[in-house]
C-alpha positions, 0 to 999 in steps of 0.5 A, a space after each residue: 459846610 462843604 466847599 462852593 465855588 463860583 466866578 465872582 465877576 460875571 461872564 462877559 469878558 474882562 481884563 481880569 476875572 475872579 473865582 472864589 472859593 468857600 467852605 471845609 476843605 476849599 484849600 485842598 481843592 485848591 492845592 490840586 489846581 493852583 501851582 504857586 511859584 515859590 513851590 509851596 503848596 496853596 494851603 502853606 501859603 501866607 494868608 491874605 497875601 497874593 501868590 503869583 502862579 499857574 492854575 491847573 485843569 483837572 489833567 494837569 495842564 496849565 489854564 493862566 497865570 495869575 494870582 491866588 489868595 487865601 483867607 483862613 476863617 473866620 477872618 474871611 467875608 463867610 467866616 469860613 476858609 475862603 480863596 480867590 483866584 485872579 486870572 484874566 478875564 476870559 470866559 473860556 479861561 473862568 469856566 475851565 478853571 471852575 471845572 478844574 475846581 468841581 473836579 477837586 470837590 467844590 460845588 457850584 454856589 447856588 445864588 447869594 450862598 456866600 453871602 448867606 454863609 457870611 449871615 449864618 456865620 455871623 459876619 453880617 446881620 440882615 440888613 448887612 446882607 441886603 446892603 451888599 445887594 443894594 451896593 451891587 445894583 447902586 446907580 447913584 453915587 448917594 445910593 453906593 454911599 448908603 449901601 456902603 454904611 449900611 454894610 458897615 453896619 449903619 442901620 444896625 447901630 440905629 436899630 440896636 439902642 431901640 432892642 436894647 431898651 425894649 430888652 431891658 423892659 421885657 427882662 426886667 417885668 420877666 425877673 420880678 414877676 418869675 423870680 419874687 424871691 430874688 434881690 431884683 429891683 422893682 419895676 418902676 412904671 416911669 422908666 418904663 414908659 420912657 423907655 416905650 415912648 423912646 422906642 417908639 419915638 426912635 422908630 418914628 424917625 427910621 420910618 421917616 427915611 422911607 420916602 428918601 430911602 426908596 428914592 435912593 434905591 429905586 429912583 424917582 417915577 417921573 413922566 414928561 407931558 405936554 401937547 404935541 411938539 412941546 418939546 418933550 422927546 427932545 428933553 428927554 433926549 437932553 437928559 439922556 445924552 443920546 437921541 433916545 425918542 425920535 424928534 420931528 416938527 410933526 405932531 403927534 410923533 410921539 404915540 406910545 411912552 418911552 422909558 429911560 433912566 437918568 441922573 438929574 441933579 443926582 437923583 436917579 428918574 426913571 422918565 417916561 415920555 408921553 404922547 402929546 396931550 389933545 383932543 384927535 380923532 386918531 384912534 391910535 393916538 388916543 391910545 397914545 393920550 390915554 397912556 400919558 395921563 395914566 403915566 401922569 397919574 401914577 408918577 411921583 414927579 411931572 415935568 409939565 413941558 410948554 413951548 415957551 416960544 408961542 403964547 400958551 394954549 388951552 391944551 397947554 392949560 390943561 397940561 399944567 392941570 393935570 401935572 398939578 395933581 401929582 405930588 411934585 410937578 415942575 413947570 418947564 418952559 421949552 425952547 428958550 433959544 426962540 424966545 423974544 423974551 425970557 420971563 415965563 409963568 405959571 399963571 393958571 394954577 392956584 397956589 396950593 397946587 403951584 409947581 416946586 419950581 419953574 424953569 426956562 430952558 433949551 433941550 437943543 442949546 442946553 440953556 437951563 438943563 442946569 437949572 433943572 436940575 437943581 430944581 429936581 435936587 432940592 424936591 428929593 435932597 439925598 441927606 446927610 443920613 446916606 453917609 450913615 446908612 440909617 435910611 430904610 431902602 427896603 420894603 420888608 425893613 419898612 414893613 417890619 419897622 412898622 410893626 415893631 413901632 405899632 407893637 411898641 405904641 401898644 406896649 405903652 398903651 397898656 401900661 397907662 390902662 394899667 394892664 397886668 405885665 402879661 399884656 405889655 409883654 406880649 406887645 414889647 416881645 411882638 416889637 422885639 420879634 420884628 426888630 430881630 427880622 431886621 438884626 437878626 438877633 434872637 430875642 428869646 436868648 438875649 431876654 434870658 440872659 439879661 434875667 439872670 444877669 439881674 440876680 443878686 446884684 440889684 439892677 
């Protein structure tokens, strides 16, 4: 493939900037733009070892001094000859160096083209390629660990045994049906049934990780609701660590939703602070209250804030009833630094709609915030499988796994019903095609290979 080049460290000033190249002829391009201090051409430098030298523009003038390293293919990120220049991170310097490489024969890399080449050259499977993006976008330590483990092949290691079992089923059917004169062991329905059952169960376990995977990648949609002056905006500011929302003693200050992303108990919360919920004649505030209700209805988690320094009102009870409709909610009794007693409970909601936790805190002093963090962490545990990279974090992955699971179940039903091998094969191959979308493994070629491996060996 033709040589491509791009700035790998963004376009903001940094201490160190990196320009990356890959493709056939990239070493020749580097020979023209890099003058090593040891006097040897770049193409003759020791592989995977940094060398000091000067970066040159298209006229041969020195742009900067820095380090360069070459990665001969296939032992490189892309599987091709590749190189990197590490210089000072001035955007001007990086652009000049990139322009010099273009003049030497490289072209601008398209978005994601380095990783695309790594996939096409067999250096990454599809799940690993997606993990690169997840690792770049990770906003929590758990998300980074899961993405790093997937980049190391964690999800592929879960999927491959399922693929292998289904490949064994399909190749066995084809071998027996298409080559009846060969010495091949007959099909045993009980073995096929067990393989299909095990595959469907494994896919069910994988799909059960979707919710945690989505939380890990995208965070939890969280609405903070309460009557005016209950302490909603103060709670948002306390969790954010700065004054994100305006806080006053005047009821109804917040009239629109205010959004912020925060880490709470190691969980990424996409917080929405809402207008105080109450009956009002103010048309603008009424619109804000309606948005508050919609935010609560769309949320995965609701933090229902009640001013604990005064007796509970009917407006507070309405807030709690609204929160109880959410999949998960936490009752937050605010302003505990002003209480005479610190015992508060939610007595207006039935057991079936009870909050996951009741927390008393003060957004001003910080007292009790750790209890809220513990409650959130308990609701959305990362789980040990984040370290193994076996969580589904992407909608595409989920849809492909669902299709594979459903097709595997249909194949099992066809076997139980005594249908012809063609019916079973159709569904088993559909499952393999769906799994191939996850891993990039082509089922057809592997089926043919396994068919002929059975000849004359009785397996």
